[in-house]
C-alpha positions in Angstrom: -55.9 225.2 370.6 -54.0 222.9 373.0 -51.2 220.8 371.6 -51.8 217.1 371.4 -49.1 214.9 372.7 -48.6 211.7 374.6 -49.4 211.7 378.2 -47.4 209.9 380.8 -50.0 209.1 383.4 -49.1 207.1 386.5 -50.2 203.4 386.7 -53.2 202.4 388.9 -52.2 200.5 392.1 -54.9 197.9 391.7 -53.7 196.5 388.4 -51.2 193.9 389.5 -50.5 190.1 389.3 -48.4 187.9 391.5 -46.4 185.1 389.9 -44.5 182.4 391.7 -42.1 180.4 389.5 -43.8 181.9 386.4 -47.4 180.8 387.4 -50.0 183.4 388.3 -51.0 182.2 391.8 -54.1 184.1 392.8 -55.9 187.4 392.7 -54.4 189.3 395.6 -56.1 192.5 396.9 -52.9 194.0 398.4 -49.2 193.7 398.0 -46.6 195.6 400.1 -42.9 195.3 400.8 -41.4 196.2 397.5 -38.6 197.9 399.3 -34.8 197.8 399.6 -32.3 199.6 401.8 -28.6 199.5 402.6 -26.9 199.6 406.0 -24.6 202.5 406.5 -21.0 201.9 407.7 -19.6 205.0 409.4 -15.9 205.3 409.1 -13.3 208.0 410.0 -9.5 208.1 409.8 -7.7 209.9 412.5 -6.0 212.4 410.2 -9.3 213.6 408.7 -11.5 216.5 409.9 -14.2 215.7 412.4 -16.5 214.3 409.7 -17.7 210.7 409.4 -17.6 209.0 406.0 -20.6 207.0 405.2 -20.0 203.8 403.2 -22.7 201.4 401.8 -23.0 198.2 403.8 -25.2 195.2 403.5 -28.3 195.4 401.3 -31.6 194.4 402.9 -34.9 193.5 401.3 -38.2 194.0 403.0 -40.5 191.0 403.2 -43.3 190.9 400.6 -46.8 190.8 402.2 -49.7 189.5 400.1 -53.4 189.7 401.1 -56.3 188.0 399.4 -59.8 187.0 400.1 -59.9 183.6 401.7 -61.0 180.7 399.5 -61.1 176.9 399.7 -57.6 176.8 398.1 -55.0 175.5 400.5 -52.1 176.2 398.2 -50.5 179.1 400.3 -51.1 177.2 403.6 -49.4 174.1 402.2 -46.4 176.1 401.1 -46.1 177.6 404.6 -46.6 174.2 406.2 -43.5 172.9 404.4 -41.5 175.5 406.2 -43.1 174.6 409.5 -42.2 171.0 408.9 -38.6 171.9 408.2 -38.8 171.2 404.4 -38.6 174.8 403.2 -39.3 175.2 399.5 -37.7 178.4 398.0 -39.3 179.9 394.9 -38.6 182.9 392.7 -41.5 185.1 391.8 -42.7 188.4 390.4 -45.1 191.2 391.2 -46.3 192.5 387.8 -47.9 195.9 387.4 -50.3 196.2 384.5 -51.3 199.2 382.5 -55.0 200.1 381.7 -55.2 197.6 378.9 -53.9 194.8 381.3 -50.5 194.6 379.5 -47.4 194.3 381.6 -45.9 197.7 382.5 -43.4 196.9 385.2 -42.1 193.7 386.9 -40.4 193.3 390.2 -38.6 189.9 390.5 -37.7 188.4 393.8 -35.5 185.4 394.4 -35.1 182.6 397.0 -38.5 183.4 398.5 -40.1 181.3 401.2 -43.2 181.9 403.4 -42.1 183.4 406.7 -45.6 184.0 408.0 -49.2 183.1 407.2 -52.3 184.7 408.8 -55.7 183.2 408.6 -58.9 185.2 408.6 -60.1 187.2 411.5 -63.8 186.4 412.3 -66.3 188.9 413.5 -70.0 188.2 413.3 -70.9 191.9 413.5 -69.5 192.7 410.1 -70.0 191.6 406.5 -66.3 191.9 405.4 -64.5 189.4 403.3 -62.3 186.9 405.2 -58.6 187.8 404.4 -55.6 185.5 404.2 -52.1 187.0 404.5 -48.8 185.6 403.4 -45.5 187.1 404.2 -42.6 186.1 401.9 -39.0 186.5 403.0 -36.6 186.7 400.1 -33.0 187.4 399.2 -33.2 189.9 396.3 -35.5 192.3 394.5 -35.0 193.5 390.9 -37.0 195.9 388.8 -37.1 194.4 385.3 
């Protein structure tokens, strides 16, 4: 008889929420850009063998890209429009991964986010696809809480 124990299954990629300043903004169909990297500083002293030391440099955070079905809500466009008008509003936010019972499992917090790019829907009369709105958020830090 097999032993019974707890399973540690991976989370489903479709169970997530987006919060900006603590408010769930909308149901997004896709979220990408939860990524960090560090520049490499190559350094070598003259008395060392012919090997380059690699030191960590500046940390970089990829822009977060959110996609959702286009609705009559102008909330995301209005946020982008503030940046276009030179009145950038920076917000903190979170991408929240949920487990099967819709409880919070993991949370990625970003800070000082602002809308770098907004894409409206692409129209094509030959298809029956949903019109998609895309928002790209530049930010200054990402933390897994």
